[in-house]
C-alpha positions, 0 to 999 in steps of 0.5 A, spaced: 541 542 486 541 534 483 536 529 483 540 525 490 540 533 494 533 534 492 531 527 495 534 528 501 531 534 502 524 531 501 526 526 506 528 530 511 520 533 511 519 526 515 521 529 521 515 533 521 511 526 523 503 525 521 499 531 520 492 529 518 488 534 515 485 537 507 487 544 509 495 544 507 494 539 501 488 542 498 492 549 498 499 545 495 495 543 490 492 549 488 498 553 488 502 548 485 497 547 479 496 540 480 489 538 481 486 534 476 483 537 470 475 536 469 476 530 464 480 526 469 477 521 472 480 519 479 478 512 484 480 513 491 481 508 495 481 506 503 481 500 507 485 497 512 488 490 507 489 490 499 488 497 499 494 496 493 493 490 490 487 493 488 490 499 486 493 496 482 489 491 479 484 497 477 490 500 473 492 494 470 484 493 467 484 501 466 490 501 461 487 495 458 481 499 456 486 504 452 486 509 458 492 513 460 492 512 468 496 514 474 497 510 479 499 513 487 501 509 492 505 508 498 510 506 501 515 504 495 519 498 496 526 500 494 526 507 489 521 512 491 520 514 485 515 507 484 510 510 488 508 514 482 508 511 475 503 513 469 502 507 464 507 503 469 513 508 468 516 511 474 516 519 474 523 521 470 528 523 476 529 530 472 521 531 473 522 529 481 527 534 481 524 541 477 518 539 482 521 539 488 524 546 486 518 549 485 514 547 491 520 549 496 519 556 493 511 555 494 512 553 501 517 557 502 514 561 508 508 557 510 507 557 517 505 550 517 511 546 513 507 540 508 509 534 511 512 528 506 506 525 504 503 531 502 509 534 498 509 526 494 502 527 493 502 533 490 508 531 486 504 525 483 499 530 482 502 535 478 506 529 473 499 526 472 496 533 470 502 534 466 502 527 462 494 528 461 492 522 465 485 520 464 484 516 470 488 517 476 488 512 483 489 514 489 491 509 494 490 512 502 496 513 506 492 512 512 486 513 515 481 517 509 477 522 513 483 526 513 488 523 509 491 528 504 489 524 498 482 526 500 484 533 498 483 530 490 475 529 489 474 522 487 469 520 481 468 512 485 470 511 492 473 503 493 473 500 501 477 495 501 477 490 508 477 494 514 480 492 520 483 495 527 490 499 524 494 505 526 489 505 532 493 511 535 490 515 529 484 512 527 481 510 533 481 503 537 474 500 535 472 497 529 467 502 528 472 508 529 476 505 523 470 505 519 469 512 520 475 514 518 475 510 511 469 511 509 471 519 510 472 518 503 466 517 501 464 523 495 457 526 495 453 522 490 458 519 488 459 511 487 462 507 493 464 500 491 465 496 498 468 489 500 464 485 505 466 488 512 465 486 519 458 488 521 460 493 525 464 496 519 459 495 514 453 499 518 458 505 519 459 505 511 453 503 509 450 510 514 455 514 511 453 512 504 446 514 506 448 521 509 451 523 503 446 520 497 452 516 495 450 509 491 453 503 495 455 496 492 457 491 497 461 486 493 461 480 494 464 473 493 471 472 488 472 474 480 471 467 477 473 464 471 480 468 470 487 467 471 490 473 476 498 474 476 498 475 483 498 469 489 492 467 494 485 466 493 484 473 496 487 477 490 480 474 486 477 478 492 480 485 491 479 483 483 472 483 483 472 489 487 477 493 481 472 490 477 466 493 479 470 500 481 472 500 474 465 498 471 462 504 476 466 509 471 462 507 466 467 504 463 466 497 458 469 491 460 468 484 456 472 478 457 478 478 454 480 485 456 479 482 463 483 476 462 489 480 459 489 485 465 489 480 470 493 475 467 498 481 465 498 485 472 506 486 476 504 488 483 512 487 487 512 485 494 505 481 496 507 473 496 513 475 490 518 470 489 525 473 490 529 467 488 530 460 487 536 458 489 535 459 496 528 459 495 525 466 498 518 468 498 517 476 501 510 478 503 508 484 506 504 482 511 503 486 517 497 486 520 493 480 522 489 479 517 494 480 511 498 475 515 491 469 515 491 471 507 499 470 507 498 463 511 493 460 506 497 462 500 503 459 503 499 452 504 496 453 497 503 453 494 507 448 500 503 444 503 505 442 510 512 444 509 514 448 513 517 455 512 524 458 516 520 465 517 525 471 517 520 477 520 521 484 522 516 490 523 515 497 526 513 498 532 506 500 532 503 494 529 499 488 532 505 484 532 504 478 537 497 476 533 501 477 527 507 472 529 502 467 533 498 467 526 505 466 521 508 460 527 502 456 524 507 455 518 514 456 521 518 453 527 524 456 525 523 463 526 529 469 525 527 477 528 531 482 524 530 490 526 528 494 520 533 500 516 528 505 519 527 508 526 521 506 526 523 499 527 520 494 532 526 491 537 529 484 536 528 484 543 521 487 542 519 482 537 521 476 541 518 477 547 511 477 542 512 471 540 508 464 543 511 461 549 516 455 548 518 459 541 526 460 540 528 466 535 534 467 533 535 474 533 540 477 528 543 484 527 540 486 521 537 482 514 544 481 511 546 478 516 540 474 517 540 472 510 548 471 511 546 466 516 541 461 511 545 461 505 546 454 505 538 453 508 534 448 504 527 450 507 524 455 503 525 462 506 519 466 507 521 474 508 515 477 512 512 483 516 513 490 514 514 492 507 519 497 509 522 489 510 521 487 504 524 493 500 530 492 504 530 485 501 529 486 494 535 491 494 539 487 497 537 481 492 539 485 486 535 491 485 540 495 489 539 503 490 535 502 497 531 509 498 529 507 506 523 511 508 519 511 515 513 513 512 
C-alpha cells in the first residue's frame, strides 16, 4: 500500500458519517498509544466562529516562545495533511501511511468502525507524541461535549463566539448549542471564553461553576499590534489566544507577541488569492462570519462592490448569509461544491433576497473562466470546501476533496 491508496481507504470511512461520542476515540487513542505524555500541555478550542484563526494564533504565540507545538484543525483546504502540523510543518506522507497501516490492524475486528474524523485525530495525536510536542492545540470538529477531540484531556479550554450551527446535531437554540460547546470544560482547568450572547454566557458560566473551573471572559480586542490577518475581529481572536497561552503559565512579552502576530499565516480567511484579476477568498459560512467578512471588505474596499462567487453545503443558514453578503455585491454567481454535501445552485438562488438575479454555473472552474476579463474585485465566499477548491484551481494543485 502506498500513501495515495492509504488516503483513499481513510476517505472511504466518510460513509460512516458523523458519530458523536467519546468511547470510540478514547479506545483508539489508547490502543494506538497516541495519548499525550504527562509533560505535554493541551489547549482545546470549541465555538462556532473563529476557532481556526484563534488556534493558529495560539500556535504562533507558543512557537514564538520556543515551544514545539502540534496543531490539529479541520477541514483542510487543499491537502489532507494541513490538518496536522508540528511547528507549522505538515505531517509527512510516509508518517500518514505508516499510522494508517497500524490503525487498520487495530480496528479490523471492531464492531463499530471509527469515523473519518476519529481516525484523523488519532493520526495527528500519534504524530504529535512521536514529535515530542510540548503543546498540542486541538480544534473541535463539531460541538464539544461529544466531539472526538474531547477524548484528549485539556489543560486550558477556549470557547470562541457561539451561534446557531449544526442544529440537527447540537440543538435548535443558542442555549443548547452553548451546552454542547461548554462540554469541553475540564474539572478545575481554566476556561477562556469570548464575549457571548447572554443566554450562551449563562450556560458557560454554569458549566464552569459545576466543574470548579476558573472562567475568564475576554472583553474587547488586543490593541497595539499588527496582526497578519485581515479584519478587526482578528484582534478579538488574538486577545482570546493571548489569554489562553497565559493561562498555561507561559510568559509573553511585547516583542514575542509582536513577532507572533505579525508572522501568522492562516489561509482561506480574507486571503488575496490573485491580484490580476483581484480575487479574495473567505470561508464565511454562517451569519456571524458573513458580518465579519462584510466589515472587512468595507475596511479594504470602501463602497466598491464585489463580484460574489458563492457555494455552500446543504445544512447551512444560506438565506441569512446571502442577505448579508448582498450588501456588498449586486453581481452574484452561484456554483455547486465538489462535494456530496453541496447545496444546489437552484436552492441557493431560492435563498437569495427578492429581486436578485444571480448567474448559475456548473462548477467553480467554469465560473472563474466566465469572469476572466472582469474588472471588479472577485469575492469567493461560503464553504471552506469551496475555498480549498479555489486555491487548488489557482495554482496549489492536488485538491483532495472531502465531505468532513
